[in-house]
N, CA and C atoms as a LAMMPS dump frame, in Angstrom:
ITEM: TIMESTEP
0
ITEM: NUMBER OF ATOMS
381
ITEM: BOX BOUNDS ff ff ff
-5.0000000000000000e+02 5.0000000000000000e+02
-5.0000000000000000e+02 5.0000000000000000e+02
-5.0000000000000000e+02 5.0000000000000000e+02
ITEM: ATOMS id mol type element x y z
1 1 1 N -350.628 298.613 284.793
2 1 2 C -351.91 298.37 285.436
3 1 3 C -351.689 298.138 286.916
4 2 1 N -352.673 298.55 287.702
5 2 2 C -352.61 298.318 289.136
6 2 3 C -353.94 297.771 289.607
7 3 1 N -353.916 297.021 290.675
8 3 2 C -355.136 296.448 291.215
9 3 3 C -355.463 297.129 292.535
10 4 1 N -356.724 297.514 292.7
11 4 2 C -357.154 298.21 293.906
12 4 3 C -358.564 297.748 294.233
13 5 1 N -358.747 297.199 295.42
14 5 2 C -360.072 296.77 295.874
15 5 3 C -360.735 295.832 294.856
16 6 1 N -359.982 294.884 294.32
17 6 2 C -360.551 293.927 293.39
18 6 3 C -360.765 294.48 291.998
19 7 1 N -360.367 295.715 291.762
20 7 2 C -360.535 296.314 290.442
21 7 3 C -359.16 296.485 289.819
22 8 1 N -359.094 296.382 288.518
23 8 2 C -357.852 296.629 287.809
24 8 3 C -357.962 297.972 287.13
25 9 1 N -356.925 298.782 287.254
26 9 2 C -356.931 300.102 286.666
27 9 3 C -355.837 300.188 285.615
28 10 1 N -356.186 300.651 284.436
29 10 2 C -355.208 300.904 283.39
30 10 3 C -355.15 302.407 283.211
31 11 1 N -353.987 302.995 283.463
32 11 2 C -353.847 304.44 283.398
33 11 3 C -353.563 304.897 281.979
34 12 1 N -354.091 306.078 281.652
35 12 2 C -353.801 306.701 280.372
36 12 3 C -352.334 307.096 280.342
37 13 1 N -351.751 307.277 279.156
38 13 2 C -350.355 307.694 279.088
39 13 3 C -350.148 309 279.843
40 14 1 N -348.991 309.101 280.524
41 14 2 C -348.712 310.305 281.282
42 14 3 C -348.342 311.446 280.351
43 15 1 N -348.585 312.658 280.832
44 15 2 C -348.26 313.879 280.119
45 15 3 C -346.747 313.94 279.877
46 16 1 N -346.354 314.512 278.755
47 16 2 C -344.938 314.681 278.479
48 16 3 C -344.329 315.615 279.513
49 17 1 N -343.008 315.675 279.568
50 17 2 C -342.306 316.451 280.582
51 17 3 C -342.729 317.905 280.602
52 18 1 N -342.879 318.52 279.436
53 18 2 C -343.268 319.922 279.426
54 18 3 C -344.126 320.22 278.207
55 19 1 N -345.218 320.919 278.422
56 19 2 C -346.095 321.377 277.356
57 19 3 C -346.436 322.83 277.643
58 20 1 N -346.718 323.574 276.609
59 20 2 C -347.106 324.968 276.794
60 20 3 C -348.572 325.165 276.451
61 21 1 N -349.244 325.954 277.256
62 21 2 C -350.586 326.429 276.93
63 21 3 C -350.356 327.796 276.322
64 22 1 N -350.68 327.94 275.047
65 22 2 C -350.253 329.141 274.357
66 22 3 C -351.384 330.076 273.939
67 23 1 N -352.574 329.867 274.439
68 23 2 C -353.654 330.774 274.044
69 23 3 C -354.402 331.323 275.256
70 24 1 N -354.893 332.526 275.083
71 24 2 C -355.701 333.14 276.137
72 24 3 C -356.922 332.28 276.452
73 25 1 N -357.492 331.627 275.431
74 25 2 C -358.674 330.785 275.625
75 25 3 C -358.358 329.607 276.547
76 26 1 N -357.216 328.972 276.345
77 26 2 C -356.833 327.838 277.195
78 26 3 C -356.594 328.292 278.635
79 27 1 N -355.974 329.448 278.794
80 27 2 C -355.742 329.976 280.129
81 27 3 C -357.075 330.31 280.793
82 28 1 N -358.006 330.904 280.033
83 28 2 C -359.333 331.217 280.566
84 28 3 C -360.081 329.953 280.966
85 29 1 N -359.949 328.892 280.168
86 29 2 C -360.595 327.613 280.487
87 29 3 C -360.062 327.062 281.805
88 30 1 N -358.757 327.107 281.965
89 30 2 C -358.131 326.603 283.183
90 30 3 C -358.556 327.419 284.403
91 31 1 N -358.459 328.732 284.305
92 31 2 C -358.817 329.577 285.444
93 31 3 C -360.318 329.523 285.729
94 32 1 N -361.132 329.39 284.689
95 32 2 C -362.577 329.25 284.879
96 32 3 C -362.921 327.993 285.658
97 33 1 N -362.214 326.911 285.367
98 33 2 C -362.449 325.656 286.094
99 33 3 C -362.069 325.819 287.567
100 34 1 N -360.972 326.512 287.815
101 34 2 C -360.533 326.704 289.201
102 34 3 C -361.442 327.657 289.962
103 35 1 N -362.126 328.523 289.256
104 35 2 C -363.037 329.483 289.882
105 35 3 C -364.321 328.818 290.377
106 36 1 N -364.685 327.701 289.785
107 36 2 C -365.944 327.02 290.047
108 36 3 C -365.855 326.14 291.299
109 37 1 N -366.754 326.352 292.258
110 37 2 C -366.734 325.601 293.523
111 37 3 C -366.942 324.102 293.305
112 38 1 N -367.823 323.714 292.378
113 38 2 C -368.046 322.288 292.102
114 38 3 C -366.781 321.65 291.522
115 39 1 N -366.099 322.366 290.634
116 39 2 C -364.846 321.855 290.069
117 39 3 C -363.794 321.689 291.15
118 40 1 N -363.702 322.64 292.045
119 40 2 C -362.731 322.532 293.134
120 40 3 C -363.048 321.341 294.032
121 41 1 N -364.329 321.07 294.27
122 41 2 C -364.718 319.904 295.08
123 41 3 C -364.292 318.606 294.393
124 42 1 N -364.449 318.545 293.083
125 42 2 C -364.029 317.356 292.324
126 42 3 C -362.514 317.194 292.387
127 43 1 N -361.785 318.294 292.239
128 43 2 C -360.32 318.219 292.323
129 43 3 C -359.876 317.706 293.692
130 44 1 N -360.513 318.193 294.725
131 44 2 C -360.18 317.739 296.077
132 44 3 C -360.483 316.248 296.244
133 45 1 N -361.626 315.817 295.718
134 45 2 C -362.031 314.417 295.849
135 45 3 C -361.085 313.476 295.106
136 46 1 N -360.519 313.934 294.003
137 46 2 C -359.638 313.074 293.206
138 46 3 C -358.165 313.21 293.596
139 47 1 N -357.879 313.97 294.633
140 47 2 C -356.481 314.152 295.024
141 47 3 C -355.897 312.91 295.684
142 48 1 N -356.73 312.062 296.269
143 48 2 C -356.243 310.864 296.958
144 48 3 C -356.5 309.571 296.201
145 49 1 N -357.511 309.587 295.322
146 49 2 C -357.873 308.354 294.624
147 49 3 C -358.609 308.669 293.338
148 50 1 N -358.534 307.751 292.402
149 50 2 C -359.278 307.885 291.154
150 50 3 C -360.728 307.478 291.403
151 51 1 N -361.648 308.258 290.858
152 51 2 C -363.076 308.013 291.042
153 51 3 C -363.802 308.118 289.708
154 52 1 N -364.88 307.358 289.569
155 52 2 C -365.711 307.461 288.37
156 52 3 C -366.548 308.732 288.46
157 53 1 N -367.117 309.147 287.336
158 53 2 C -367.975 310.337 287.328
159 53 3 C -369.173 310.13 288.252
160 54 1 N -369.729 308.936 288.265
161 54 2 C -370.851 308.647 289.155
162 54 3 C -370.473 308.754 290.621
163 55 1 N -369.302 308.235 290.965
164 55 2 C -368.82 308.345 292.342
165 55 3 C -368.581 309.804 292.722
166 56 1 N -368.045 310.582 291.776
167 56 2 C -367.817 312.008 292.031
168 56 3 C -369.132 312.753 292.236
169 57 1 N -370.145 312.422 291.438
170 57 2 C -371.451 313.061 291.6
171 57 3 C -372.013 312.797 292.992
172 58 1 N -371.909 311.549 293.432
173 58 2 C -372.42 311.189 294.75
174 58 3 C -371.608 311.861 295.862
175 59 1 N -370.303 311.78 295.778
176 59 2 C -369.427 312.324 296.808
177 59 3 C -369.525 313.851 296.91
178 60 1 N -369.657 314.521 295.755
179 60 2 C -369.691 315.992 295.731
180 60 3 C -371.111 316.543 295.705
181 61 1 N -372.111 315.656 295.831
182 61 2 C -373.518 316.046 295.847
183 61 3 C -373.901 316.86 294.608
184 62 1 N -373.605 316.285 293.43
185 62 2 C -373.905 316.925 292.155
186 62 3 C -374.888 316.073 291.367
187 63 1 N -375.721 316.723 290.572
188 63 2 C -376.574 315.962 289.655
189 63 3 C -375.676 315.317 288.608
190 64 1 N -376.162 314.279 287.96
191 64 2 C -375.359 313.586 286.951
192 64 3 C -374.938 314.528 285.833
193 65 1 N -375.873 315.326 285.327
194 65 2 C -375.532 316.217 284.211
195 65 3 C -374.479 317.238 284.625
196 66 1 N -374.605 317.802 285.817
197 66 2 C -373.618 318.775 286.301
198 66 3 C -372.28 318.092 286.528
199 67 1 N -372.284 316.94 287.161
200 67 2 C -371.049 316.221 287.447
201 67 3 C -370.281 315.861 286.186
202 68 1 N -370.97 315.303 285.195
203 68 2 C -370.296 314.932 283.954
204 68 3 C -369.772 316.176 283.221
205 69 1 N -370.522 317.251 283.243
206 69 2 C -370.091 318.499 282.603
207 69 3 C -368.834 319.041 283.283
208 70 1 N -368.802 319.012 284.61
209 70 2 C -367.639 319.506 285.357
210 70 3 C -366.415 318.612 285.13
211 71 1 N -366.607 317.309 285.091
212 71 2 C -365.508 316.387 284.823
213 71 3 C -364.933 316.651 283.431
214 72 1 N -365.799 316.857 282.448
215 72 2 C -365.339 317.184 281.093
216 72 3 C -364.551 318.487 281.09
217 73 1 N -365.049 319.488 281.805
218 73 2 C -364.386 320.786 281.884
219 73 3 C -362.989 320.644 282.498
220 74 1 N -362.885 319.89 283.572
221 74 2 C -361.601 319.698 284.248
222 74 3 C -360.623 318.868 283.417
223 75 1 N -361.138 317.893 282.701
224 75 2 C -360.295 317.077 281.833
225 75 3 C -359.773 317.92 280.672
226 76 1 N -360.65 318.714 280.078
227 76 2 C -360.257 319.604 278.976
228 76 3 C -359.207 320.619 279.434
229 77 1 N -359.323 321.086 280.668
230 77 2 C -358.371 322.065 281.209
231 77 3 C -357.05 321.416 281.609
232 78 1 N -356.966 320.081 281.577
233 78 2 C -355.737 319.388 281.937
234 78 3 C -355.555 319.176 283.424
235 79 1 N -356.613 319.401 284.201
236 79 2 C -356.518 319.249 285.657
237 79 3 C -356.862 317.84 286.12
238 80 1 N -357.626 317.096 285.318
239 80 2 C -357.938 315.69 285.596
240 80 3 C -357.409 314.846 284.452
241 81 1 N -357.029 313.62 284.768
242 81 2 C -356.671 312.64 283.756
243 81 3 C -357.641 311.469 283.869
244 82 1 N -357.982 310.926 282.723
245 82 2 C -358.896 309.787 282.669
246 82 3 C -358.099 308.496 282.551
247 83 1 N -358.552 307.487 283.257
248 83 2 C -358.005 306.141 283.127
249 83 3 C -359.177 305.178 283.074
250 84 1 N -358.889 303.919 282.818
251 84 2 C -359.944 302.91 282.688
252 84 3 C -359.854 301.945 283.859
253 85 1 N -360.981 301.728 284.507
254 85 2 C -361.093 300.764 285.601
255 85 3 C -361.74 299.511 285.037
256 86 1 N -361.049 298.393 285.147
257 86 2 C -361.588 297.103 284.704
258 86 3 C -361.987 296.299 285.926
259 87 1 N -363.128 295.622 285.843
260 87 2 C -363.486 294.734 286.946
261 87 3 C -363.292 293.291 286.509
262 88 1 N -363.437 292.376 287.434
263 88 2 C -363.164 290.966 287.139
264 88 3 C -364.088 290.397 286.07
265 89 1 N -365.253 291.023 285.851
266 89 2 C -366.184 290.548 284.823
267 89 3 C -365.827 291.097 283.442
268 90 1 N -364.809 291.958 283.364
269 90 2 C -364.384 292.487 282.075
270 90 3 C -365.047 293.795 281.692
271 91 1 N -365.919 294.311 282.533
272 91 2 C -366.549 295.597 282.246
273 91 3 C -365.537 296.705 282.52
274 92 1 N -365.765 297.86 281.925
275 92 2 C -364.853 298.956 282.183
276 92 3 C -365.616 300.252 282.445
277 93 1 N -364.993 301.101 283.239
278 93 2 C -365.556 302.395 283.612
279 93 3 C -364.434 303.414 283.567
280 94 1 N -364.743 304.59 283.049
281 94 2 C -363.762 305.672 283.116
282 94 3 C -363.683 306.164 284.549
283 95 1 N -362.483 306.437 284.987
284 95 2 C -362.28 307.041 286.292
285 95 3 C -361.287 308.181 286.125
286 96 1 N -361.304 309.097 287.061
287 96 2 C -360.552 310.339 286.926
288 96 3 C -359.704 310.561 288.163
289 97 1 N -358.486 311.063 287.943
290 97 2 C -357.603 311.389 289.05
291 97 3 C -356.95 312.746 288.784
292 98 1 N -356.555 313.386 289.841
293 98 2 C -355.924 314.689 289.768
294 98 3 C -354.653 314.587 288.935
295 99 1 N -354.522 315.456 287.941
296 99 2 C -353.385 315.395 287.021
297 99 3 C -352.254 316.336 287.411
298 100 1 N -352.48 317.204 288.363
299 100 2 C -351.463 318.183 288.762
300 100 3 C -351.312 318.171 290.275
301 101 1 N -350.137 318.598 290.734
302 101 2 C -349.925 318.668 292.172
303 101 3 C -349.966 320.103 292.679
304 102 1 N -349.619 321.066 291.828
305 102 2 C -349.736 322.458 292.222
306 102 3 C -349.753 323.362 290.991
307 103 1 N -350.156 324.596 291.21
308 103 2 C -350.283 325.591 290.151
309 103 3 C -349.589 326.855 290.602
310 104 1 N -348.708 327.373 289.76
311 104 2 C -348.033 328.633 290.046
312 104 3 C -348.49 329.662 289.017
313 105 1 N -348.768 330.874 289.478
314 105 2 C -349.153 331.964 288.585
315 105 3 C -348.129 333.079 288.752
316 106 1 N -347.505 333.456 287.65
317 106 2 C -346.541 334.553 287.652
318 106 3 C -347.146 335.691 286.843
319 107 1 N -347.286 336.859 287.454
320 107 2 C -347.928 337.994 286.803
321 107 3 C -346.928 339.013 286.25
322 108 1 N -345.65 338.783 286.42
323 108 2 C -344.635 339.706 285.923
324 108 3 C -344.473 339.538 284.419
325 109 1 N -344.633 340.629 283.659
326 109 2 C -344.437 340.571 282.213
327 109 3 C -345.516 339.801 281.486
328 110 1 N -346.729 339.753 282.003
329 110 2 C -347.821 338.973 281.41
330 110 3 C -348.156 337.815 282.325
331 111 1 N -349.206 337.125 282.018
332 111 2 C -349.644 336 282.845
333 111 3 C -348.912 334.744 282.406
334 112 1 N -348.333 334.045 283.36
335 112 2 C -347.702 332.761 283.082
336 112 3 C -348.202 331.758 284.108
337 113 1 N -348.714 330.653 283.635
338 113 2 C -349.209 329.579 284.492
339 113 3 C -348.29 328.383 284.375
340 114 1 N -347.965 327.778 285.495
341 114 2 C -347.188 326.541 285.492
342 114 3 C -347.935 325.526 286.343
343 115 1 N -348.33 324.427 285.716
344 115 2 C -348.962 323.314 286.418
345 115 3 C -347.898 322.258 286.632
346 116 1 N -347.758 321.813 287.856
347 116 2 C -346.78 320.778 288.166
348 116 3 C -347.483 319.47 288.495
349 117 1 N -347.034 318.428 287.873
350 117 2 C -347.508 317.09 288.162
351 117 3 C -346.293 316.281 288.588
352 118 1 N -346.532 315.106 289.071
353 118 2 C -345.412 314.265 289.488
354 118 3 C -344.503 314.029 288.297
355 119 1 N -343.318 314.614 288.363
356 119 2 C -342.326 314.39 287.334
357 119 3 C -342.547 315.149 286.043
358 120 1 N -343.548 316.05 285.989
359 120 2 C -343.757 316.799 284.757
360 120 3 C -344.241 318.203 285.07
361 121 1 N -344.206 319.041 284.069
362 121 2 C -344.568 320.433 284.233
363 121 3 C -345.295 320.91 282.986
364 122 1 N -346.309 321.726 283.174
365 122 2 C -347.084 322.289 282.076
366 122 3 C -347.086 323.795 282.276
367 123 1 N -346.583 324.562 281.314
368 123 2 C -346.461 326.002 281.445
369 123 3 C -347.361 326.701 280.452
370 124 1 N -347.994 327.787 280.908
371 124 2 C -348.856 328.595 280.052
372 124 3 C -348.45 330.048 280.181
373 125 1 N -348.473 330.77 279.074
374 125 2 C -348.137 332.189 279.113
375 125 3 C -349.084 332.957 278.212
376 126 1 N -349.428 334.156 278.635
377 126 2 C -350.255 335.054 277.824
378 126 3 C -349.652 336.438 277.919
379 127 1 N -349.711 337.169 276.812
380 127 2 C -349.166 338.545 276.806
381 127 3 C -350.122 339.51 277.433
């Protein structure tokens, strides 16, 4: 747990060292999220700090329904990680932070995606 601005944050378990994305559907989900301008704005906003869905909606000028849908899409694609923010009153809020530091796409011999996070790697391949 870490404390930031009077809030306590409990992070979700980190991704294992290496995982494979082994289906065309998962690769399409990931690339679809990256194609979306609202998703890219959320990724940029979470690159420096963890933010709640409400904070992301406000910062990225999104309606609540759109913001929550985009956060779900990015979390499902493995690009955001969810953690819990606790305040001194004991309430909790989900907050999201960027789960990867870079993405490599190799097109030789089929599509291969590698997502790199601090200390871990996620690889995807499609024939």
